[in-house]
N, C-alpha and C positions, 0 to 999 in steps of 0.2 A: 460830354450832356450822357446820363445816365434815363434809359427809357424807363419809361413811364412802368409800372406793375400794372397787370393784365389778372383775369380771370375768364374760363370757360367752361363750361356742361361740354361734352362729347362726346356722344352716345354710338355704341358701333355695332354693328349686326354681319353675322356670316360667324359662320366655324372656329367661334373663339373663345368659348370655351374648353375645357380639361387638354389644350393643347398649348400648357407655359404662358397663354397671352398676359397675364394679371401681374406672374411675377418680371414679362419682359416687359412693359409699361412702369411695373417698380424701377428697373435698373437703368433702363432710355428718364425716369424722373431727377433720378440722382445724378444721372451723370448728366444733364444738361443743369442741371442749380436749381427744379423746379420742385414746391410741391404744393401737397394735394390731396386725392386720393383715387384709389379704384377698386371697381367691389361688378361680381358677378349679377345678372339680372336676369328676369325670365324671358328676358329681348336678346339677352347681349353683351355685354359689357358696358359702365356707365363710370365717363372718368372725372373729377375736378382738376384741372390744373393750374398754379397761380406762377406768376415769375413775368424775365421784360417778353417785350409780344417776338422781337424776333427767335427769343429764345420755344416761344409757342410756336409760330410757326417752323421751325426744325421739328419741334415736335409730333408735329402732327407730319411736318413729311415721311421721318423716319416710321414711326409707328404702320406708314402703311408699305414705304423700303424697305424694312429688315423685320418686320413680324413672324415668327415662328415659322418655322418650315412648314407643319398642318394643321395652317391659320393661312383659314376665309375670308378675306373679310370683302363684303357688300356692300354693306351701309356704310359712312360714317358722316355725322349730322352729328358739327359745331356753332355754338352761340357765347357771345359773352355771360359773363355772370358777376355782381360786385367783387370787388376784392377783398378778403377776408383779410390782409398777412399772417400766415398761417406760416409755419418752419417745417418742414417733413413732409414726407410723401408715407402714405402709409398704404397698405391692401387692407380695404373693409367685410365686414362678412358680405355674406348675398344678402339682396334685400329681391321678396319678393316685384312684378310688376304686369304690368299686359305682355300678351302672348307677345313671342315673337322671336324664338331662340333656335339660335340651331347646334344640333351633335353633330360629335365628331366620331368619323367614322374607325373602326380597327384599324394599327396600321406593325411595320414593324416593325425592329430591335434597329435603334437608333443607329450609328457607327461607334460613341463612347460608350455605352452601354456592352455592345457587340465587343467591345477589346475590354470590359468591367470581367464578362462572362470569361473568357479565355484566359483570365488571365489568377495562372496560382496563387498570386500576392493578395488578391483581390477578396472585399469581404464580400461577394457577391460568386468567385466564381463557379464557375456553374450551374447558377444560381439559376432556374425552370422558369421563377416570374418577376426578371429583373428592368426594373423600366423606368424611364425617368417621362419631364410632361413635356421635351419630345416624340413621347414613341412610345407605345405599348395600349393592351386594351382597353373601349372610350366607351363604341359602342353596344357591343356581346355586354358592357357591366353596370352602363347608369342602367336607374331605376327612378332618378326622375330629373327635376330640373328645378334652382340654379345645380350646377357641377360643383360639388360639395364629397367629400369621402363617405359621409351620410343617406347620401340619395348613388350611393355604387355599393355590386355584391365588397364591397372590405371593409366596410363600415363593422364587420366581427374584428378584424383585425385593428389589434391595440397594435403604434405604430413600438419599437422600443426607443430607446435614448437615444441609439445613436443614428437613428432614421427619423427622429422626429428632429434633432439638431439640420439634418440637410434639410429634412419642410421647412424649419425657419428661420436656412440661411438665404440669405437675398445673393448671393454670389455660386451658390450651388443650381445646379441644372435641374437638382430635384426638390427647387424651392415652389413649397406648393405645388407638388404632385400630385393628385390626389390617391394614386395605388401604389406610391414607395412603399416595399418592403426588401423584407432580407430574410437567409435561412433564419432568425433566428424569430422574428414575429411575422412573419407571411406565411401563406399555403404553403405544400410540399406535397409531393411527389408517395405515389400510393400503388403496389401493382399488388393486381389482386388476382385470383382462381376465377371463373364464375360463378363459383359459388358464394362467391364473397371473403374468402377465406383472404388474408394478408399474403403475400410473399415475401419473407423474410430477406434481409441479406438490400443493399444499395438496388434501390429501384428501375432507377434507369440502366447500371450495367447489368444487372440480372433481363431487363427490356432490350438491349445491345442481344444479348445471347441469348437471348429466345429466334430472334427474330434468323440472327444467323444460324437457328438447327432447323430455321422454318417456320417457325410458330405463326399466326395471326394473335396481334396484336391489334384490340383496343386505346385509342389515341386519342383521350379526352384536348383536345387542343381552348381556343378562341372564343369558338363559335358555337362548335358542339365532336363531336366524335368523328376521330377517320379510324380502318381500319387499314393497319398501315402490315409491308406486306416484304420479302425479297421481292423484287421486279425480276433479275434471274435466276429465279429459282423455278421450275417446269412445276414440280408437284405440290410448293406451296400454292401456286396459281390456282393447281387442277381444285385442291381442296377448296380455296377460296370465293371459287366461279359457283361449283357443288355447291358450296353452304348458305350462301348469297342466290344461289340459281339466280347468276346475271350471267346466261350464256356466252356472249359477243360483244355488249357497251363495253368498250374501252375504261381503262381503269386510268385515271392523272398518276399522275411521278412528283415525290419531292427528292430535289438532286440541294446536293452540298452547295455550287457553284457554279458560275457561265462556262466554266473546264469538264464541272462535270456535264451541262446537258450540252454540252458539243461534243458531245465524245458518243453520240445519240441519237443530236436529232441536228440541221440545217439553221444554224440558230445567228440569224440577221444583225445589225447592228440594234435596227430598233424594235428585233423581240427583246436583245438580252436588254436597252434599258425600258421593256415593259418586264419584263421579272424582278427586276434590281427594283423597282418604283415600291411607296412603302406602302401600296396596298398588296403586291402578293398574290397577282391576280394567278390563273391555269393561265397559258401561253401555246398552244396548237403550233405545233412545229414540225416539216415535214421529216417524216424516219431517215437516217443513214444507213446503207445498207453495210449488211458484217456489225451490226449490232449485237452486245452482246443480253440486252434486255430480251426475256422470252419473246414468243410471238404472239403468245397468250394475255401479254397484258394489249391487246391491243388489234387480237384478230381481224381480216379480211381490212386494213385498215393503211394508207398510206402515209397517218398523223400517229405525232406523240401527240401527249398532253403533258405538260411540264411548268411546275411552281419550285421556285422556290425558297426558303422559312421567309417563315410570317411570325413566329415566334419565341423565343427562347426555346424552348421545346422543341421544334423541330430542330433552332441550328446542331442546336446539344445532341440529336439523334442524327440527323447529317452528315455531320461532322464525325459521329462514331459509329460511321457502317461503313462500310467501301466500295456498297457499290445505291444507285437509286433505290429509292423506296416508296411500294407503289403508295398511294397516298390516297383511299377513298371514303367517299362521305358513308355514313355509318347511318344504314334505313331501308326500310322494306322497304318494297316492291311501290310506287307512287306515293311511299310516307313522307314528310318534311325531315330532316339528319338528327340524330337520338340527339339528346343533349345534356337532359337530368340521367342522375350517375343513376335511379334503382332502375331506370328506366331502359337506358342502353344496358343497364346486365342482363335487364330483363330481355328487351329487347335481340340482344347479339348471344345468348350464353349459348345456343347454337351452333354457333362462327367462329368466333374470336376466341383464341386459345386461351389468352390472360388482359388485362385491360391493365394501362396505365393511367393510374383517375387523379385527383385532385380536390382539396375541397374548399379553393375558390369557384362559389356559384355562376354559373353564365344565363345570367337573364335572358337576354332579347339572342335566340341561336341565329345565326349568319353562315350559311353554307358557302364555299367558294367560290368567286367568279371566273366566268369563262374570257375569255375572249381572243381570236383571231384573225393575220395583216388581210388589211383587204385595200390594192392597190395604194401601197404605206402607206397606209392607219389604221389602226386599228376601229374592231367591232369586236363587241359585249355579243358571245350568243348568251351571257348569264352575265346579270350586274349586280352582285351583292356586298361579298365581307373588303371591304378598306374603302370601297367608294358608298354603301349605303349609311349613313343616311341624307349626303349630301346635294342638296340642293338640284332642279333643274330650270334658267332662269322661262318663263313662260313669257308671249313675245305682249305682252301684257298682262295691266291686272285686273282681277275674276274675282267673283264669290267662294269663300273656299267648301270646295269639294271632295269628297269621298270615294274615290273609281275604285274597285273590286276585280278587276278582266276580266276573267272568262272562266276556262279551267286550265285550257297546262301551261304548264309554264309560270302559274299566278304569282303576279304582285301585285301586291296595293300604291296605290299614290293620291297624295293630300295636298291639298293645293294651300296656296296665304299671299291674299298678295298676286304679285307677278311670282313666286317663287310653286314650282311642286317637288313635291319631296317625294321619293321612288321611296319601296320597305326594297328589302333582302326579298333574294329569290325561296317561295311557301312550297314548290312543288306540285305536283297536279291533283286538280279539285274532281277527287274519285272515294273518299270516300270518307269518313270523320275526323279521325286523325288532323288531315289535312285542311281538315273545313273548321277542325277547334285552335292548328294553329292558324290562321287568315283573322280569324275572330278576335285573337290576340296579339297578334303583330299589329289591327286595327287599331285596338286601346292602346296596348304600348305607342305605339306613333303618335295617336290622342295625346295622349300624355306627357310627354315627352314636350312636345314638342306644343302645348298646348291648344289646339288648335278646336273646335266646335265648330264642323261642319253642316253645314243650311243643306245642301241637298247631295242624293248620291246615283253616283254614277255606275251602272251595270251593262252586260253583254245583253244583244238583244232574243240566245236564246232562252223559252221561259224554263226549258229543266235541270241549267247548269245551278249546281250545291251554291256557285256564290249571285246568283242572281235573288233565288233566293232566301238567304244570305243579306241584300240589301233589301228587297221586299218587307224585311223582319224590323229593319231599324227605324219605322217609322219615320222616319224623313223626305221629301215631294222625293222621289225618284225622274229618274232617264235611263230609259234603253236605246243600246246606241249601237247601229251595225255594227258588226265585226267590224268588219274592211271598213268601213269609214269610221271606223278607232286606230285600226293601223295610217291610215293615212295621215289622219288629223297629228297622230303621236307622231312620227317622220316631221312633218310638219311643224310641229310646234317645239323643237328641237332644234330645229335649224330655225326659229326667230320671225316662221312666212307668217304673212297674213294674206287673206285674199279667194283668189280662186284659182287653183292646179289643178293639175291632171295626175293620176293616184297610179301607180303601178301596184299591182298589190298581191302580192302572188305566194298561194302557202296551199296548208294540208285540207285544214273544212272549215269552215263555220255559219252558220245558219245564215241568209239572203232574209233578204226583205221580198222578196217571192213564196217565198217556207223549201225554198230546196239550199240545193248543196253549194256554196260560194265557196271559188279560190284560188279563180286565175281571173282576177278580174279590172276594167280600168275604168276608171271612176272619175269622174268633173266636180267641182265646189273645194267646199272651205269647212270650217272648221260648223256651220249652222244647215248645213243642207249641204245633201252631195246626186247627183244623178248615176249612176248608174249608166256609161254609152258605151259597154263592148264588155265583152269575157271571152274564156274558153271555150269552142264547141263543147259542149252538155254531153257526159256520157254516163251508161250506170255502173250502179254500184252492186254487184249481186254478192247476195249476203249483210250489204249493210257495216255494218263498222269493221265485217270480219273481212269483208276489202282491204279495211287498213295495217289488217296484221299477215295479209293473206293477197300480196301485189298480183297474184298469177293469176286472180280473181279483176285486177284490173286489166292485165294480160287481151286476159276472155270478149269484156266488155270490148275492149279497141277491136281485137278483131272479127266484133261483132257486128259492131257497125261500119266495118268495111263489105264481110260477105251473107253477113245473117246468120239464119240460116244455118249455113255453108260452111258456117263455122268451122265446126271439128274435123272438116276432111282438109285441114288444110296442114302439109307436113310439119310441121314445127312441134321443134322438143317441148316449146309451155304447151301445147295442143295433148301430145297423144300422153303426158302425165297426171292429167285427166285418166279416172278413173271411167271403165264406160259405164255401169251402174250411176255415175254424177252428172252426165250429159244429158240427157234428161232433161234433168232438174233445172242444169245452170241453165239452158236455150229456153227453159220456161219463165226462167228469172229472168231474164233477161228482154223476150218476148213481149209479158205483158206486162215487165216493170214491178213482178211480185218482192218484197222483199229486196229492192234493190232500187233506190233514193237513184238520180240525178244531179251529178253535182260537175260544175264548172274547173275544177278542183286542178293548178298545176302541179299540186303534190301529188295527185293518184295519176296525174297525167307519167310523171316519174318511175311512180312508183311500175304501171300498163308497160315503159321500155325497158325496164330496169331487169323486168321479169320475164322479156320477150327477147333480151339477147340473153339470157342462164348465171344474170349475174344475180340476184334474189329474187325468189318466188315465197319466201316469206323470211318473215323477218322478228329479234326478238329482243327490242328495238326501239321505242322510232323514229324514225327519218332515215333508218338503216338501210332502207335499199338505195335511194334519193344519193345518198352518201356514199356508196359503194361504185355507183356510179357515177358519179363527181368523179372518186377516182381512179376508176376505169377511162377516164374520157381526159384526163390529165396528161394518161400514155399514148392520149392519138396523138396523130401527124397532123401539116394543116389541110383541110377540107373541106369544100364548099358544101353550104348547108341544103337539107331535104327540103322538099316540093311542100308548100302548102296553104292556103284560100284563106281568104274574108269574105265571109257573108257580112251582107246586111239583112237582118233580118232586130228593127228591134234593136238597133245598136249597133259596135261592129263584133261578126265572131267570128275570134280565129279560130282553126279547123287545122289540127296538122292529123287529121286522114291520110292525108295524099304522104307522109312522113312514117306512116306510122306504115303504107303501102313498099313506100320505096326499102323503108329499114328491112321486114322481112323478102325484101328480092337480096338484099346485102346477104344474110344472114344466108337464101339456099346459095348464092352464087360464094361463096367465103369468105366477106369481107372479115378485115381483122376485126373485133365487137372493141378495141380502143377504137378504132377509124369507127365506128356505126356511132360509142357513147360520146365522143367529140361534134362528129357532124349535129345531131340531135343538138347538147349544148346549144347550137350554133342556129340550130334553125328558131328556137323555142328565143334567143335574141334575136334574129331578125325580125320574129311573125312581131313581136315587141315593138318593132323600131315601126314595122309597117300599122301597126293600128298609133302611137300615140303621133304618128305625119299625119292620120288623118284627120284626128281629132283635135291635129295644130290647128289645119284647114277649116275645120267647124270652132273653132271656139277662139283661137287666133293666139293660144297662154300654147306658152312654151317653157313653164316654171313643171317640174317634172322631178312628182320625188316616190321612191324605188321602198317597197314595205315588206314587210307577211314572213316566213318561217323562210322561203324556197329560201332566199335571197342572204342563208346566211352563203347556199353556196357561191363559191369562194370566185372561181371561175364564168357562170354563169352571169351573176352583177355583175364582173367586169367587163362582161361583151356589152353587158346591156347598156352599164352609163357610157362606153367607150361609142358606141356606135351613135345614143342618142344625145352625146357632149361634138361629137364631128356632125350634125345635123343640125349643131346649131342649137338644142336644148338645153339649157340651167338643171340642171343633173341633180339633187340633195339624197343625200341616203346618211342610214344609222351612222353617231357616235356616239351619241351619252345615253340612248338606253337599247337594245337587242331589236332588231327588227323582226322578232320571234313572238310572238303571244304576250314574254314577260314584258314589253313595249305596252302592248298595250294598253292599261292601266292610265298610262300620261294621257292618250288618245282619247278615255273612256271622257277624262277630266279636263282636260279643252275645249269638248263640244260641249261639256253640261256646262259646263264655268258662261263660254259663249252664253250657249242657248237662255240659258238665266240674267246674260247680262241685259239679252234682248228684250228679256220679259215672259 
């Protein structure tokens, strides 16, 4: 007996546009002998499908189980509708509907396109803009939704007859591939002088020649411009550092494949999988001894940052060059990555010798994502290209919130229902250019996702540019304490509700009492928190100058021990302070003149780094702590130094005894590596002790770890292991960075929870 004919209306939400989902549905329906149609909407994809009931059941199963590799199905709703008796299956024009859609991140070249790229007999051989429904640019070129070619920066490129035939062929993987193009009808490369004059000849070949000659080339990628240079050429690297005014901060590198990476760094199986993922992040890996990569790539650092090619042009460059290439973002200090052609020429004319560019516009700039491994799992240091604007699931539904982050490593967060959409990395909000990028990113996200926020969340600090931007929006505003936001960020991405213990270790954040926090033990949840403990406060002589000159924090730590006898101590960090400057330092420390109090864990690490002679001045953020961690990893099995926990309006974790013991070890000639390792162990034991006390007071066993200091792999692993061994349930970051790049997620979760409670 023949089954009854039925029809279903299906709505699918998630990342289902720009990933070949409609062609997939079309082919699936034909395979199962079903009729109906599919189309994009503002919410996602809408389908009506008709046939026998068993075939419809199989259709719904296959939609989930066989979806295209780039698709992420977050919801699938089906309901019966009257059968129409129609024949055939069609892809209809996109329809506008209520908001709710998601946008696919940019992704690497698929294997099929890669094979064509290097096939001399293929019409797209060597074509640097090859793509299909399974790969290619998405977020960076989309100007609106539903996702169709007119709503991308490919709108101005009319497809040739061959590309149109592919686009309309249901059996072709470029069926409805919106960025589809070829050398006849698509974008093309141009090599230019800084003056804007075109360099004659094959642009790619001339670029490879220039790189082999030690030239610095600005390369236009998917999300912005990179500066490329031979990673083994010392003279070229010296010029790049001099011109970019970047003395020591490590450069990221591009390698052709895993084999090339493994010749220069320890690449584990998981690190290899991360490198090979369609997101193509930069992955930090330990250096190999004897590498041919010049020390200037990552001076004083035990780690290399490698990425594999993330777009066809990078594949062509990496395979055409016989050594790793530095591939570092084109930007001036504290500013976002350059992505407009005229802007790049102006900004980089004194840095790049040549510009390899093209005329496909980048609509949304996206810098590279950066990851490292922690306890066998990936940890974001920067979440950007390849991952945004992929949603993070919130524990519950909430009103729509725009959260604008803090000052450093700025990102945005926009929520809808139980989903939080994080923006790409924007940069440090210290100038008008970065603020303009933040404003543009907020506008783009709201337009693309069709979300109108009901309120805005911002940092408690009154002088941040993001705070001023939030105030100017005219929305109800929620000011969120910096470390509360860190705690909520880790809670939200782990799906936690209720109250927890939050261990928040970072550099600086504006505290609720007007001092600078950064070594905090919080208790609470989204709606409220209590500060139940913190690191003992120290002075920051010179204020912000102490961040760039860690020796000032070392003087502060020694002052806590010795008072006005500070400069009598026989320590190198003391003897290097000029005699004329010593009375001023004593006055600042004694009277608190331009020396705010801080409980910052980051500043404590700075103090110890300077004290033992690792780094007394820095040229990039976190350098002193990064190099202290690298030194500690060379240390042996050591016992922690002494510390004490005082009870002054909560638990105060005081490391003055540890500083005294470090000074004694320095005088006794103990290895600096063992001192650094023992210090890390001391901080971890101190954190455990305070958590034990808070567990006794509250009964809470769930602990979240957040803040920029938890980028330190050595410390994080030790803290997490100690807590787990004592029966605590430990939650760390996996989906967003522990640093301020994850701050906006916590702000959004807090503001949404407070608004939901009125």
